[in-house]
C-alpha positions in Angstrom: 92.6 94.4 104.5 93.0 94.5 100.7 91.0 92.3 98.4 94.2 90.9 96.9 95.4 89.6 100.2 92.1 87.8 100.8 92.3 86.2 97.4 95.7 84.9 98.2 94.7 83.3 101.5 92.3 80.6 100.1 94.7 79.2 97.5 97.5 79.2 100.1 95.4 77.2 102.5 94.4 74.7 99.8 98.0 74.3 98.7 99.3 73.9 102.2 96.7 71.4 103.4 97.0 69.5 100.2 100.8 69.4 100.5 100.6 68.3 104.1 98.1 65.5 103.2 100.3 64.3 100.3 103.4 64.2 102.5 101.4 62.2 105.1 100.1 59.7 102.4 103.5 59.3 100.8 105.0 58.7 104.3 107.8 61.2 103.4 108.7 61.1 107.1 106.8 58.3 108.7 104.6 59.0 111.8 104.4 62.7 111.1 101.0 64.4 110.8 102.0 66.8 108.0 98.5 68.2 107.7 98.7 69.5 111.3 102.3 70.8 110.9 101.6 72.5 107.6 98.4 74.0 109.0 100.3 75.5 112.0 103.0 76.8 109.7 100.6 78.1 107.2 98.6 79.9 110.0 101.8 81.7 110.9 102.6 82.7 107.2 99.0 83.8 106.6 99.2 86.2 109.6 102.1 87.9 107.8 100.4 87.8 104.4 97.1 89.1 105.6 98.2 91.7 108.1 101.7 92.7 107.1 104.8 92.7 109.3 104.5 94.5 112.6 104.9 93.8 116.3 101.6 91.9 116.7 102.1 89.8 113.5 105.7 89.1 114.6 104.5 87.5 117.8 101.4 85.8 116.4 103.0 84.5 113.2 106.2 83.5 115.0 104.1 81.6 117.6 102.5 79.4 114.9 105.8 78.8 113.2 107.4 77.8 116.5 104.4 75.5 117.2 104.9 73.8 113.8 108.6 73.2 114.5 108.0 71.9 118.0 105.2 69.7 116.9 107.4 68.2 114.2 110.2 67.6 116.8 107.7 65.9 119.2 106.3 63.7 116.5 109.8 62.6 115.6 110.5 61.7 119.2 113.1 64.4 119.6 111.1 66.1 122.5 108.2 65.1 124.6 105.0 67.0 125.2 106.4 67.8 128.7 109.2 69.7 127.0 107.2 71.0 123.9 104.6 73.1 125.8 106.9 74.9 128.3 109.4 75.5 125.5 106.7 77.0 123.3 105.7 79.3 126.2 109.3 80.4 126.6 109.6 80.9 122.9 106.5 83.1 122.8 107.9 85.2 125.7 111.1 85.6 123.7 109.1 86.7 120.6 107.2 89.2 122.8 110.4 90.6 124.2 112.0 90.9 120.8 108.9 92.7 119.5 109.5 95.3 122.2 113.2 95.8 121.8 113.7 95.4 118.0 112.7 98.2 115.6 109.6 96.4 114.4 106.8 98.8 113.4 103.5 99.1 115.4 100.4 97.6 113.8 98.8 100.2 111.4 95.5 100.3 113.4 97.4 101.1 116.6 99.3 103.9 114.8 96.0 105.3 113.5 94.6 105.4 117.0 97.7 107.2 118.4 97.6 109.8 115.6 93.9 110.4 116.4 94.9 111.0 120.0 93.2 107.9 121.5 94.7 105.8 124.2 95.8 102.3 123.0 
């Protein structure tokens, strides 16, 4: 992982958590825990920033972005926890399926192992 990617992560975390905290304190949308939602979304974004775009980051980053969206919907009363969790599970399965069928590149470390003749 390049040094420049690591130096971007800390400021993004501070900006994201600060923005979430400010949105909560200003009650931009009342009864929403913005710190939690921004932290989930930022986790998804950081996966892409730190590891690049490949099959594994597509699923991992997509999971956290879905979790942020579903958490917001639950906190707004649009869905219940009974619906949020199974829907998140279904969404993760869809992401995994899309990662297999779409032309998304393999993670670089997996490609390196295959080129070296190792089994993944």
